C-alpha positions as CSV (number, residue, x, y, z in Angstrom):
1,M,20.0,20.8,16.0
2,E,20.3,18.9,12.8
3,N,18.0,15.9,12.3
4,P,19.8,13.7,9.8
5,F,17.9,11.3,7.6
6,E,18.9,7.7,8.1
7,L,17.8,4.6,6.2
8,V,18.8,1.0,7.1
9,Q,18.5,-1.7,4.5
10,V,19.6,-5.4,4.6
11,I,20.6,-6.6,1.1
12,D,20.9,-10.2,0.1
13,A,24.4,-9.8,-1.3
14,P,27.9,-10.0,0.2
15,I,29.7,-6.9,1.3
16,K,32.2,-7.1,-1.6
17,R,29.4,-7.0,-4.1
18,V,27.6,-4.1,-2.4
19,W,30.9,-2.1,-2.1
20,E,31.5,-2.6,-5.8
21,A,28.0,-1.3,-6.6
22,L,28.6,1.7,-4.4
23,T,31.9,2.6,-6.0
24,D,31.9,1.4,-9.6
25,E,30.9,4.1,-12.0
26,K,29.1,1.8,-14.4
27,Q,27.0,0.1,-11.7
28,M,26.2,3.5,-10.1
29,K,24.7,4.7,-13.4
30,V,22.2,1.8,-13.1
31,W,20.9,2.1,-9.6
32,Y,22.0,5.7,-8.4
33,F,22.0,8.4,-11.1
34,P,21.9,7.5,-14.9
35,Q,23.2,11.1,-15.5
36,L,26.5,10.1,-13.8
37,H,29.3,10.5,-16.3
38,K,32.5,9.9,-14.3
39,F,33.3,8.8,-10.7
40,R,36.2,7.6,-8.8
41,P,36.2,6.6,-5.1
42,V,39.0,9.0,-4.2
43,I,38.8,11.7,-1.5
44,G,38.3,15.1,-3.2
45,Y,37.1,13.6,-6.5
46,K,34.4,15.7,-8.1
47,F,31.6,13.7,-9.7
48,E,30.9,14.5,-13.3
49,F,27.3,14.4,-14.6
50,H,25.8,14.7,-18.1
51,D,23.7,17.8,-18.5
52,D,20.1,16.6,-18.2
53,G,18.6,20.1,-18.6
54,S,17.7,20.4,-14.9
55,S,18.1,23.8,-13.2
56,Y,19.4,21.9,-10.1
57,K,22.9,21.0,-11.2
58,K,24.7,18.7,-8.8
59,E,28.2,19.4,-7.6
60,W,29.4,16.5,-5.5
61,R,32.8,15.6,-4.1
62,V,34.0,12.4,-2.3
63,T,34.7,13.4,1.3
64,H,35.5,10.1,3.0
65,I,36.5,6.6,1.9
66,E,37.0,3.7,4.2
67,Q,37.8,0.9,1.8
68,G,35.1,-1.8,1.7
69,R,33.1,-0.1,4.5
70,R,32.2,3.6,4.0
71,L,31.8,6.2,1.3
72,S,30.7,9.8,1.9
73,H,30.2,12.6,-0.6
74,S,29.0,16.2,-0.5
75,W,25.6,17.0,-2.0
76,V,25.5,20.6,-3.3
77,Y,23.5,22.4,-5.9
78,V,25.2,25.0,-8.1
79,G,23.8,28.4,-7.5
80,Y,21.8,27.5,-4.4
81,P,22.7,27.8,-0.7
82,G,23.1,24.7,1.4
83,Y,25.5,21.9,2.0
84,S,24.7,18.4,2.9
85,E,26.6,15.1,3.0
86,V,25.6,11.5,2.2
87,T,27.2,8.5,3.8
88,F,26.9,4.9,2.7
89,E,28.1,2.6,5.4
90,I,28.1,-1.2,5.1
91,D,28.7,-4.1,7.4
92,E,28.0,-7.9,7.3
93,A,24.4,-8.6,8.5
94,S,24.9,-12.4,8.2
95,A,26.6,-14.8,5.9
96,G,26.1,-13.4,2.4
97,R,24.0,-10.5,3.5
98,T,25.0,-6.9,4.0
99,K,23.5,-4.2,6.2
100,L,23.6,-0.8,4.6
101,I,23.1,2.4,6.5
102,L,22.5,5.6,4.5
103,T,22.8,8.9,6.4
104,H,22.0,12.3,4.8
105,T,23.0,15.2,7.0
106,G,22.6,18.9,6.4
107,L,19.1,18.9,4.8
108,S,18.1,21.9,6.9
109,T,20.7,24.0,5.2
110,Y,18.8,24.2,1.9
111,P,16.2,26.9,1.0
112,E,12.6,26.4,2.1
113,E,11.2,25.5,-1.3
114,P,9.6,22.3,-2.6
115,H,12.6,21.0,-4.4
116,F,14.6,21.0,-1.2
117,A,11.8,19.6,1.1
118,R,13.0,16.9,3.5
119,Q,10.1,14.7,2.5
120,R,11.3,14.8,-1.1
121,F,14.8,13.7,-0.1
122,E,13.3,10.9,2.1
123,A,11.1,9.6,-0.7
124,G,14.1,9.9,-3.2
125,W,16.4,7.9,-0.9
126,K,13.8,5.1,-0.4
127,G,13.5,4.8,-4.1
128,I,17.3,4.9,-4.8
129,I,18.1,2.4,-2.0
130,G,15.2,0.2,-3.3
131,N,16.9,0.4,-6.8
132,L,20.2,-0.7,-5.3
133,K,18.5,-3.6,-3.4
134,M,16.7,-4.8,-6.6
135,Y,19.9,-4.4,-8.7
136,L,22.0,-6.5,-6.3
137,E,19.4,-9.2,-5.6
138,K,18.4,-9.8,-9.2
């Protein structure tokens, strides 16, 4: 049985501001992936990335949008087996604060090698969501 990774974070920013950070290409380049070239929050849209020389090329597509509340996208590496999905879900925590739940499913579908280790994803997500929190609370 799949054991998804889940991370819950309360951010001192209103939902609208958090949603914009999750779906605006320019903001995503700051807190998510600087290699991001093009993104649109539309189901089926394929993210475009600048080539950073990595042998682990990302191939992501938007899989679900619930305006102002939920964004999901696939997480696939070109030339490697495995398929996972990332979901960002937001809700009001209290006035002016937002609860973000990040869920990453399918991690067990990747090869057993260091780059795909669950601990690596967990550490990566803690850093990325920490970046988002700092970005929004500055």
